[in-house]
Each structure stands twice: as structure tokens, then as C-alpha cells.
C-alpha positions in Angstrom: 19.1 124.0 60.1 21.6 125.5 57.7 23.5 123.0 55.6 27.0 122.1 56.7 29.8 124.0 55.0 31.9 122.2 52.4 35.3 121.2 53.8 37.2 123.9 51.7 34.6 126.5 52.7 35.4 126.0 56.4 38.1 128.6 57.2 39.5 126.6 60.1 39.5 123.3 58.2 41.1 124.9 55.1 43.8 126.3 57.3 44.5 122.9 58.8 44.7 121.3 55.4 47.1 123.9 54.0 49.2 123.6 57.1 50.0 120.1 56.2 51.3 120.8 52.7 54.9 119.9 52.0 57.3 122.5 53.4 59.0 123.2 50.0 59.8 126.8 48.9 57.3 126.6 46.0 54.4 125.2 48.1 52.8 128.4 49.4 53.3 130.5 46.3 51.6 127.7 44.3 48.7 127.5 46.8 48.2 131.2 46.5 47.4 130.9 42.8 44.3 128.8 43.5 42.1 131.8 44.4 42.2 135.1 46.3 40.9 133.4 49.5 43.8 131.0 49.5 46.3 133.7 48.7 45.1 135.8 51.6 45.4 132.9 54.0 48.9 131.6 53.0 50.4 135.1 52.8 49.3 135.9 56.4 52.3 136.0 58.7 50.4 134.2 61.5 49.6 131.3 59.2 53.2 131.1 58.1 54.4 131.0 61.7 52.1 128.0 62.3 53.3 126.4 59.0 56.9 126.9 60.0 56.3 125.5 63.5 54.3 122.5 62.2 57.3 121.5 60.0 60.0 122.5 62.5 61.4 119.0 62.9 61.2 118.1 59.2 62.6 121.1 57.2 63.9 120.5 53.7 67.6 120.7 52.9 67.7 123.9 50.7 71.4 124.2 50.2 74.8 124.8 51.8 76.9 127.7 53.0 80.6 127.8 52.3 83.0 130.3 53.8 85.3 132.1 51.5 87.5 135.2 51.1 85.3 138.1 52.5 82.1 136.2 51.7 79.8 133.4 52.8 78.4 131.9 49.6 75.3 129.8 49.2 74.9 126.9 46.8 71.4 125.4 46.3 70.8 121.7 46.4 67.2 121.5 45.3 65.8 121.4 41.7 63.4 123.9 40.2 60.9 125.1 41.2 62.3 124.9 44.7 65.8 126.0 43.8 66.8 129.2 45.5 69.4 131.2 43.5 72.8 131.3 45.2 73.1 135.1 45.0 69.9 135.5 46.9 71.3 134.0 50.1 75.0 134.9 49.9 76.7 137.4 52.1 79.5 139.8 51.4 81.6 140.6 54.5 83.6 143.7 55.3 86.2 141.7 57.2 89.6 141.8 55.7 90.3 138.1 55.7 88.7 134.7 56.0 85.6 134.2 58.1 84.3 130.9 59.4 80.8 129.5 59.4 80.2 127.8 62.7 76.8 126.4 61.8 73.2 126.9 60.5 70.0 126.1 62.4 66.4 127.4 62.5 66.9 129.8 59.6 70.0 131.5 61.1 73.7 131.3 60.3 76.4 131.7 62.9 79.7 133.2 61.6 83.0 133.9 63.3 84.7 136.8 61.5 88.4 136.9 61.0 88.8 139.5 63.8 88.0 136.7 66.2 86.5 139.0 68.8 82.9 138.6 68.1 80.3 136.4 66.3 77.8 137.3 63.7 74.2 135.9 63.7 72.8 136.3 60.2 69.3 135.7 58.8 69.9 135.0 55.1 66.3 135.8 54.2 65.7 139.1 55.9 69.4 140.1 55.8 69.3 140.9 59.6 72.7 140.8 61.2 73.5 140.7 64.9 77.1 141.3 66.0 77.8 139.9 69.4 81.1 140.5 71.2 82.9 137.5 72.7 82.1 137.2 76.4 84.8 137.2 79.2 86.7 134.0 79.3 86.7 133.5 75.5 89.0 136.3 74.4 92.4 134.9 73.7 91.2 131.3 72.9 89.6 132.2 69.6 91.4 129.4 67.7 89.9 126.8 70.0 86.2 127.8 70.0 83.2 126.6 68.2 79.5 127.5 68.5 75.9 127.0 67.6 72.8 129.1 67.1 69.2 128.0 67.6 65.7 129.2 68.4 63.4 127.9 71.0 60.2 126.1 69.9 57.6 128.6 68.8 60.0 131.5 68.9 60.2 133.6 65.8 62.1 136.7 67.0 64.7 135.6 69.6 67.6 133.2 69.4 70.4 131.8 71.5 74.1 131.5 70.7 76.2 128.8 72.4 79.9 129.2 72.4 82.1 126.3 73.6 85.9 126.2 73.7 89.1 125.1 75.5 90.8 127.2 78.1 94.0 126.8 80.0 95.7 123.4 80.6 98.2 121.8 82.9 99.9 118.4 82.5 96.8 116.4 83.6 93.8 118.7 82.9 92.0 120.8 80.3 89.4 123.4 81.1 86.3 123.3 78.9 84.3 126.5 78.4 80.7 127.3 77.5 78.5 130.4 77.6 75.0 131.0 76.3 73.8 134.3 74.8 70.1 135.2 74.8 68.9 137.8 72.3 65.8 138.3 74.4 68.0 139.4 77.4 70.7 140.9 75.3 73.4 139.3 77.5 75.6 136.3 78.0 74.8 133.9 80.7 77.3 132.7 83.4 80.6 131.0 82.4 80.5 127.2 82.6 84.0 125.9 82.9 84.6 122.3 84.3 88.1 121.0 84.6 88.5 117.6 83.0 91.4 115.1 82.7 92.6 115.1 79.1 95.1 112.3 78.8 92.5 109.6 78.9 90.5 111.3 76.1 92.9 112.0 73.4 95.8 110.3 71.7 97.6 113.6 71.1 97.6 114.7 74.7 95.6 117.9 74.2 92.1 118.9 73.4 91.5 121.0 70.4 88.3 122.5 69.0 88.4 123.6 65.4 86.6 126.7 64.1 86.8 125.2 60.6 85.2 121.9 61.6 81.7 120.5 61.0 78.7 122.2 62.5 77.3 121.0 65.8 74.4 118.4 65.9 71.3 118.9 68.0 70.1 115.6 69.5 67.2 116.0 72.0 68.2 118.8 74.3 72.0 118.5 73.8 74.5 119.9 71.3 77.5 117.8 70.2 80.8 118.7 68.6 83.8 116.6 67.7 86.8 117.1 70.0 90.5 116.6 69.4 93.0 116.8 66.6 92.2 113.1 66.0 88.5 113.2 66.8 88.6 110.7 69.6 86.1 112.4 71.8 82.8 114.3 71.6 81.9 117.4 73.5 78.3 117.5 74.8 76.5 120.6 76.0 73.1 120.0 77.7 70.9 123.0 77.0 68.5 122.3 79.9 71.2 121.5 82.6 73.6 124.0 81.2 76.4 121.5 81.6 79.4 120.2 79.6 80.5 116.6 79.3 83.0 114.6 77.3 82.0 111.3 75.6 84.5 108.8 74.4 84.1 107.4 70.8 84.6 103.7 70.1 88.3 102.7 70.5 88.6 101.8 66.8 87.9 105.4 65.9 90.3 107.0 68.3 92.9 107.7 65.6 90.8 108.5 62.6 91.1 111.8 60.8 88.6 114.6 61.4 87.2 114.2 57.9 86.5 110.5 58.5 84.2 111.1 61.4 81.0 113.0 62.2 78.4 113.2 65.0 74.9 112.6 63.8 71.4 111.7 64.9 71.0 108.0 65.1 68.0 106.3 63.4 65.1 106.2 65.8 66.6 108.9 67.9 69.6 109.3 70.2 73.3 110.1 69.6 75.0 108.5 66.6 78.3 108.6 64.7 79.3 108.3 61.1 82.7 106.9 60.4 84.5 106.2 57.1 87.5 103.9 57.0 88.7 103.2 53.5 85.6 102.8 51.4 83.4 101.5 54.2 81.0 103.7 56.1 79.6 102.7 59.5 76.7 104.2 61.4 77.0 103.9 65.1 74.4 104.3 67.9 75.0 105.0 71.6 72.8 103.0 73.9 72.4 102.7 77.6 72.1 99.2 79.1 70.1 98.0 82.0 73.1 98.6 84.2 73.1 102.3 83.2 76.4 102.0 81.3 76.4 103.6 77.8 78.2 101.9 74.9 78.5 102.2 71.2 77.3 99.6 68.6 77.4 99.5 64.8 73.9 99.8 63.4 74.6 99.9 59.7 77.6 99.2 57.4 77.6 100.8 53.9 80.1 99.7 51.2 80.6 103.1 49.5 82.6 101.8 46.6 79.7 99.5 45.5 77.0 102.0 46.3 78.6 104.9 44.5 80.3 102.8 41.8 83.8 103.9 43.0 87.0 102.1 42.0 89.2 101.9 45.1 92.2 101.1 42.9 91.8 104.3 40.8 90.5 106.7 43.3 93.1 109.1 44.7 91.8 109.2 48.2 89.0 107.6 50.2 85.7 109.4 50.6 85.8 112.2 53.1 83.0 114.0 55.0 82.5 117.6 54.2 79.1 118.2 55.8 76.1 116.6 57.4 72.5 117.7 57.6 71.0 116.9 61.1 67.3 116.8 60.2 67.6 115.1 56.8 70.5 112.8 57.7 72.3 113.7 54.5 76.1 113.6 54.3 78.2 115.4 51.8 81.2 113.4 50.6 84.2 114.1 48.4 85.3 111.0 46.5 88.8 111.7 45.4 88.1 114.1 42.5 86.2 117.4 42.4 82.7 115.8 42.8 80.7 116.3 45.9 78.1 113.6 46.5 74.9 114.0 48.7 74.1 110.7 50.3 70.9 110.1 52.4 72.0 107.7 55.1 68.7 105.9 55.6 67.4 105.5 52.0 70.9 105.4 50.6 69.8 107.6 47.7 72.5 109.9 46.4 73.1 112.5 43.8 76.0 114.7 42.6 76.0 118.0 44.4 78.3 120.1 42.2 81.9 120.4 41.1 84.3 122.2 43.5 88.0 122.8 42.9 88.8 122.9 46.6 87.6 121.0 49.7 85.6 123.1 52.1 83.3 122.3 54.9 79.7 122.7 53.8 77.2 123.9 56.3 73.7 122.7 55.3 70.8 125.1 55.4 67.7 123.2 56.5 64.8 125.6 56.7 61.1 126.1 56.0 61.3 128.8 53.4 58.6 130.3 51.1 60.2 131.6 48.0 60.0 135.3 47.2 57.5 135.2 44.4 55.1 137.9 43.3 51.7 136.3 42.9 49.1 137.9 40.6 51.2 140.8 39.6 50.7 144.6 40.1 49.6 146.0 43.4 47.4 143.0 44.1 50.4 140.7 44.1 51.5 139.1 47.4 55.2 138.6 48.1 56.3 135.5 50.0 59.7 135.6 51.6 59.8 133.7 54.9 62.2 131.3 56.5 62.9 129.6 59.8 
């Protein structure tokens, strides 16, 4: 009988071990330096697809995208050696004015150019761009639309774009809109357009979706956006049922400003909310009781002035929400000056992000990315540049 192979000599076992390395940009390039055998394994595209899928639900927060004049700029949040230079993942646009980032997910960025007649799906790593014309039913309501992009589990090539918005209204009703684009089919699906009563949902008497708002949040099989000029409702799109619904927020949040409120994933799963009133943050969770009735409850209260060493008497304004990372549960806050603070909502660890002269929405880029690094040099070098 031949002796058993050492664990690292077993190709399948080695692959399983490397598969479980942390999903940081420097991980696979570093592993490739061990030996030629490791380099060949981790540079194989099939291995990377498995690596990416294994860490699909726990991607690191690499940085943020911010819309600007004729550009979408990227700012890294990680430290060296995992820090990706901003110029590597920034995009210059040919549009003549301001374009809006609608969201980032699964390695893709969804952009609404200033022409407001199409959306752009952009892969920051490969540079691939897909320009998709607005479907019927959305032309003419461009100021009241939002959207999301995602890939199905295990899918590397194809993606979906979900557009949601607000159509016509009368004195009692507002028509919600949704359509799903499939890159595999190259076409938009049917229009989903329920008519809903609006006076009971908003203090201002109208619904309003903001292109310049926060990105959607994916919780289970549903996408969620904030609704209303005073953020007193949430729009839900169920990806499986292809249906729209409106969810009321807690009554005490019905009049808060958009920058004081964000949809998030609750700890332990399910739909959650983050609200900031004054210098107090509260994490809410929506639960369904035995009677089938869903209600909101406060799960955690955070005194931001104490945690962040803020002085309420000297600060010009209360902390405001500029972005939220759905997988990492990290919120970006402005605190009255130019500082932007990253706060992890479970561990309560925080750090200064960077200085910014203006307040923008930050769209967090959470992705499994292997940094473009030539390993070994010369013609024997292997270049890693992958993302999801």
C-alpha cells in the first residue's frame, strides 16, 4: 500500500484549504508566492470563481464610489497591502453633466447618466460597460426612479437590473413601478405597477423616490429603498414573487430627514432600520408575531456623542448618514465638520474615513477582489485581477 499523501500534497485538499483563506485583495497574490504549484492553483479562473462564491456573503468593504462632474470616483477604505488605488477603479463619463450612482453589488456598479434615458452597468475591474435603455413606463419619470444591480448565486457573467419608481397619481393613489432586466435574455421583463393609497403612508401627501439617495439593501430575497421626502415608508421589491409592497416605518420616524434614516440588515437576519435623532442612533428590527402582524422594535441604542467623543454643544449639526454597507453593516457618518467616520454597527469599532469638503452619498463597494499584482516577474508572472 502506498503511503498517504501529506495534506498539502493532496490537490483537492489544498484547494479546499486555500478556498478558506480570508477574501482580502492581497490574499491570493501572497499565496501565489509560496511555490509554483500554489501559483498555478490560485491563478486558475475556475478556482477564483469557487473562491468568490465561497465568500459571496462575506465580502470585504474595499471602498466607496462617489458621483461627481463627469466622473464616478473611487476612494479606498482598506489599509496597505489591501488598499486599491483610487485611480484604478474610477470612471470618466462622456455625459455632459452630473451622473448618479444608484448602487453597487456583486462587483458591479449601477449608474444613471444625466441624460436620464438609460442606465449604465459598469464592472470597475474589467472596465466592461453595458448601456441599457429605460423600458416603457419609465420614460418621463426619471426624477422619481431608483434601481439596483445584482448577480444570481454562482453566476459570473450575467446580471439583473431592477428599476423602481413612481408613476402617475390622483388625489388618493400613487402608482408604483418596477421592471427587471436580464442580461442573459437581453430584455426587460413585464411592467409591475400596483396602485397604492398614498395619504396614509406619507406626511407630505406624495411619494418621492430620490436618485441621489442611498443604495438599496438586499435582505433575503427582497430589495428595499427609502420612500418619501420625509422617509416615512419603505419600498419592498420581492425578487421571487416579482411584487412591490410598501412598509410603514415606526411612527416616531415619520418626520425624520432622509439623512437621519437608512434601511439595513438587522442583526441575526431580517429587515432593520438605522435612525439618528440628535446624537442618539437606534437600530430597529422588524418582527412578525404569533398573530402574523409585523411590528418594529428597538434592538440597540448607541450614544454617538460618547462613542465618537463628540461635543453636542460645539458640533454644528448632528451626525448624518452618508452610506451603509449591507454585508459589513458599516455606516458612514458626517459629524458636523469635514470628517467622515466609518462605524461598524455590531462591534462599534470606528475610524476616520477621509476629509471631504462636500457632503455626498457614498456607495460602498463590497467585493471579493484579487489585486492586480504581477507575481514572479517576466513571462512567468501571473496577473491577478478579479472581482465579484
